[in-house]
N, C-alpha and C positions, 0 to 999 in steps of 0.2 A: 660442368659445374653450374651453368645457368639453368640447365634442365632440373638438376637436383634442387637448386634454390627455388625454381618456379613450383616444384612439386611439394615443397614444404620441408625439404631436407630428408636425411637418413633416419629412419625409425626402425629399430630392432634389425639393423643390418640390411634394410631394404629401402627402396625409394618407391612408395606407393603411388599408383596412378601412371606410372611411365612404362609398365610392361616388364617383360623378362629381360630386355636389353640392359636394364639398369639394375645392379646390385652393388653391395658395398665394395666388392673386388673390381667391378668393371663400371666405370662412370662415364663412358662415352660410347657412341655408336660404333666407332672403329675398333677392330680388334687389334690393330698393329699400327706401325708407323710412328712418327715422332709426335710428341705432345703437341707441337705447334699444328701440325696437319689435322689431328684430331680436333683441335680447338677451332681451326677454321672450318671444318666440316660442321661442327656443332654451331658455330656462329652463323654460317650460311643457312643451315636448317632452321635456326632460330629466327633469322630474318624472313625466310620463306613463310614460316608459320605466323609471324607477326603481321606480314602483309595479308596473309589469308584471313587472319582474325580481323584486321581492318576491313577487308572486303565484306566479310560476313556480317560485321557490325554495320557497315554502310547499307547493306541489302536489308538487314532487319529494320534499320531506321527508315528506309524508303517504304518497306511494307507497312510499318506502323503509321507513317505519314499518310499513305494511301488508304489505310483502314480508317484513320480519323477523318479524312476527306470524305470517304463514302458514308461514314456514319453521320457527319454533319449534313451531307446532302440528303440523306434519308430522313434525318430530323427535320430539315427544312421543308422537305415534301409532306411529311406528316403535319407539320404545323400550317402549311398552306391549305392542306385538305380539310383540317379542323376549322380553319378560318372560313373556307367556302361552305362547309356544313353549317357553321354557325349563322353565317349570312342567310342561307337557305331556310334554316329553322326560324329565324327572326321573321323572315318575310312570310312564311307559311302561318306562323303564330299571328302576325298582324292581319293576314288575310282571314283567318278564322274568327278573330276578334271583330273585324269588319262586317263579316257575314252575320255574326251573332247580333250585332247592334241593328243591322238592316231588318233581320227577321223580328226582333224585338219591336222595333218601330212599326212594322207592318202589322204584327199582332195587336199592338196597342192602339193602332189607328182604326182598326176594324176594317181594314181594306179587303179582307177576305175572311170567310168563316171557316173555323176549324171544326171539322166534324169528326167524331170518333167512329172507327169501324164497329160493326156489332160484336166482333170477337173481343175488342177492348172493353166495351161497355159491359158485356157479359162477365168478364174477369173482375170488373170493379164491383159489381153487385154481389159477388160471392163471398 
């Protein structure tokens, strides 16, 4: 009866989801014996299945926890990599700006002459 209740009861003379062992005329695994022996077999089987369900549920929970841990670790690594890249980008940007300022200062001070190559001057005349 526990199996029938777990499956949702008898519908149209059948217990759906429990296989051919269950029909409206046969409601237990045993085909003979006393009602109490069939009941104890069903109860034992029910307990075994409940333990197995608990084991599977625990394994699933452990797998989910491990998956969450891996995901968090990967996210932490990505965040750290992005932080390193941001620092490097900021440093390079600062270096470029510093070089621009130095170049502009040298050009403005007349410290060296900038001559154009003939190919550049020909292009500007055309």
